[in-house]
C-alpha positions in Angstrom: 29.6 1.5 12.8 29.6 -1.2 15.4 26.3 0.0 16.8 24.8 -0.3 13.3 26.0 -3.9 13.0 24.6 -4.8 16.5 21.2 -3.3 15.6 21.2 -5.2 12.3 22.0 -8.4 14.1 19.3 -7.8 16.6 16.8 -7.1 13.9 17.8 -10.2 11.9 17.6 -12.4 15.0 14.2 -11.0 16.0 12.8 -11.5 12.5 14.1 -15.1 12.4 12.6 -15.9 15.8 9.2 -14.4 14.8 9.2 -16.5 11.6 10.1 -19.7 13.6 7.4 -19.0 16.2 4.9 -18.6 13.4 5.9 -21.9 11.9 5.7 -23.6 15.4 2.1 -22.2 15.8 1.2 -23.7 12.4 2.7 -27.1 13.4 0.7 -27.0 16.7 -2.5 -26.1 14.8 -1.9 -29.1 12.4 -1.1 -31.3 15.4 -4.4 -30.5 17.1 -6.3 -30.9 13.8 -4.9 -34.4 13.4 -5.8 -35.3 17.0 -9.3 -34.0 16.5 -9.8 -36.1 13.3 -8.4 -39.3 14.8 -11.8 -40.9 15.4 -12.4 -40.9 11.7 -9.1 -42.4 10.7 -8.5 -45.9 9.5 -6.3 -47.7 12.1 -3.9 -50.6 11.5 -1.9 -52.3 14.2 1.3 -54.3 13.7 3.1 -56.3 16.4 6.9 -55.8 16.2 9.4 -58.2 17.8 12.7 -57.1 16.3 13.1 -53.5 17.7 13.4 -54.2 21.4 13.9 -57.0 23.9 10.2 -57.3 24.8 8.7 -56.5 21.4 6.5 -53.6 20.5 3.6 -52.3 18.5 3.1 -49.9 15.6 -0.2 -48.3 15.0 -0.9 -46.3 11.8 -3.7 -43.7 11.4 -4.8 -42.9 7.9 -7.3 -40.3 6.7 -10.1 -41.0 4.2 -7.6 -40.6 1.3 -5.5 -43.3 2.9 -2.8 -40.7 3.7 -0.6 -41.5 6.7 -1.3 -38.8 9.4 0.1 -40.4 12.5 2.3 -43.4 13.4 2.4 -44.4 17.0 5.2 -46.8 18.1 5.6 -48.6 21.4 8.9 -50.5 22.1 9.1 -52.5 25.3 12.2 -53.5 27.3 12.8 -55.1 30.6 13.9 -51.8 32.2 11.6 -49.4 30.4 9.5 -48.6 27.4 9.6 -46.0 24.6 6.6 -44.4 23.1 6.8 -42.2 20.0 4.2 -40.4 17.9 5.1 -39.3 14.4 2.7 -36.7 12.8 2.6 -36.1 9.1 1.1 -33.4 6.9 1.2 -33.6 3.1 3.5 -36.7 3.3 6.1 -34.7 5.3 7.1 -35.3 8.9 5.6 -32.5 11.0 6.2 -33.3 14.6 7.4 -36.1 16.9 6.4 -36.6 20.5 8.7 -39.0 22.4 8.4 -40.4 25.9 11.0 -42.7 27.5 9.8 -44.5 30.6 12.7 -45.6 32.9 11.7 -48.3 35.4 13.4 -48.4 38.8 14.1 -52.2 38.2 13.3 -54.8 35.6 9.5 -55.2 35.3 9.7 -58.9 36.3 11.6 -58.3 39.5 9.0 -59.0 42.2 9.3 -58.4 46.0 10.4 -62.0 46.8 13.0 -62.2 44.1 14.3 -58.7 44.8 14.6 -59.5 48.5 16.6 -62.7 47.7 18.9 -60.6 45.5 19.2 -57.7 47.9 17.8 -55.4 45.3 14.8 -53.2 44.9 11.6 -54.7 43.3 9.9 -53.2 40.3 7.5 -50.4 41.4 5.5 -48.7 38.6 5.1 -45.6 40.8 8.9 -45.1 40.6 9.0 -45.0 36.8 10.6 -41.8 35.5 9.4 -40.4 32.2 11.5 -38.2 29.9 9.7 -36.4 27.1 11.0 -34.8 24.0 9.2 -32.8 21.3 10.6 -32.3 17.8 9.3 -29.8 15.3 10.0 -30.1 11.6 9.6 -27.7 8.7 10.5 -28.6 5.1 11.9 -31.9 6.4 14.4 -30.2 8.7 14.3 -30.1 12.5 13.7 -26.5 13.6 13.0 -27.0 17.3 13.7 -29.6 19.9 12.1 -29.3 23.4 13.2 -31.6 26.2 11.8 -32.0 29.7 13.3 -28.6 30.6 11.5 -27.1 27.5 14.9 -26.0 26.2 
């Protein structure tokens, strides 16, 4: 009896994973389709000052039917910046790509000031980036991949 239950659980789990992987493949196909069509999209840019200490920018990409396909959002801070891309299909959120840039020091901390303070100066080469990818189906998060792809 327990062997039957284990086999049923394995079958059920395998079936669910196969369905999820099929949905992920469809999301990736839609993502690449949107990226490929971007040169033909209408682009609108909005400067945003209320979301972060150093402001930001929102860029919308709309297709020929004026349907939102991609929203790109930059938010700037003194110790980093955040970039997010929101992809839409049929007015539903499909996918989010997110990149958080962590600076080693505030961007305005130059060599001279840092030396006076006994601190490290801002060095763009020392910026660390953390990426996340979020996959959605029927307005529900179905997969989240971080830097470790877990």
